[in-house]
C-alpha positions, 0 to 999 in steps of 0.5 A, a space after each residue: 341919209 343920216 351920217 354914220 360914223 363907224 366908230 359909233 358901232 360896237 361889236 362883241 369880242 371874238 368867241 373864245 376857243 380852247 387853245 390847241 397845243 397849249 402845253 407845247 414846248 412845256 417839257 423842254 422849257 421845264 428841262 432849260 429851267 432845271 439845268 440853268 445853273 449848270 449850264 451857265 458855269 459850263 458855258 462860261 468855262 467853255 468860252 474862258 478855255 477857247 483857243 484862237 484859231 485861224 479858220 476851222 480845222 477843215 478850211 486850214 486843211 484845204 488852204 494847206 493843199 491849195 498852197 502846193 497847187 498855187 506854187 505849181 501854177 506859178 512855177 508852170 507860168 514861170 517856165 512858160 514866160 521863160 520858154 517865150 524869152 529864150 525861143 525869142 532870143 535864141 531864134 530871133 523874132 521879127 517884132 519884139 512887141 509880140 513877144 513882149 505882149 505874150 509874156 504881159 498877157 501871161 503874167 498879167 492874167 496869172 498875177 490877177 487871178 483872173 479868167 482870160 475873158 476878164 481881161 481880153 474881149 470875149 467872143 460874145 462882146 464884139 461891139 463893145 469895149 469890155 476888156 482891160 484897157 490902160 485906163 484900168 491900170 494905175 501905176 504909182 510910187 509909194 513913199 518918197 524915193 522914186 525907185 522900182 521897189 516903191 512902185 505899186 500897181 493898182 489894177 481894175 477888173 471892170 469887165 469881170 464875169 457877171 459883172 459886165 454890165 453892172 455899175 459900181 461893182 469893179 474889182 480892184 487888184 494891187 501889186 507890188 514888184 518882185 524884187 528877186 532877180 530870178 523872179 523878175 520875169 514874172 513881175 507884172 509891174 515890169 512887163 507893164 513898164 516894158 510893154 508901155 515903153 
């Protein structure tokens, strides 16, 4: 059998066929070329006259609407925590740990802006440790003075919805203490300290 080298074979060029739609887009290209000078000036004028805006008008409108709802949510949670504390102090409790745990759970879930299932054990995960644990909470001092005002918290939501079994997709939240006396019952850092003691 003789050696056949495929490079030695010679083929003819493919037959040429008339191009379909050979003039497609010719009209629009002509208009672009015709108006190029005027369009260049108008686009430069538009860019120079742009004003800085934070988001489009519709998103600004919706942010304004949500601001009131966020404040109302904070007010409702504040009232709920105050009711827990007032009832516990007026009527007494067998164990203050229960009242403190209730307050911490409400304030922490509200402060994180999380679903309850992101923090506590959801019903479908009985055999797993898919809940917020002390190892997910980091308290540290920012600055030189060890004061309550310089205390910071970094909380990792490792088991939030759609991220329970995915690696390296944790969500971090950072907290500063609420220093106003009338908001102290809504401070997650304060409740974490009280609960740990």
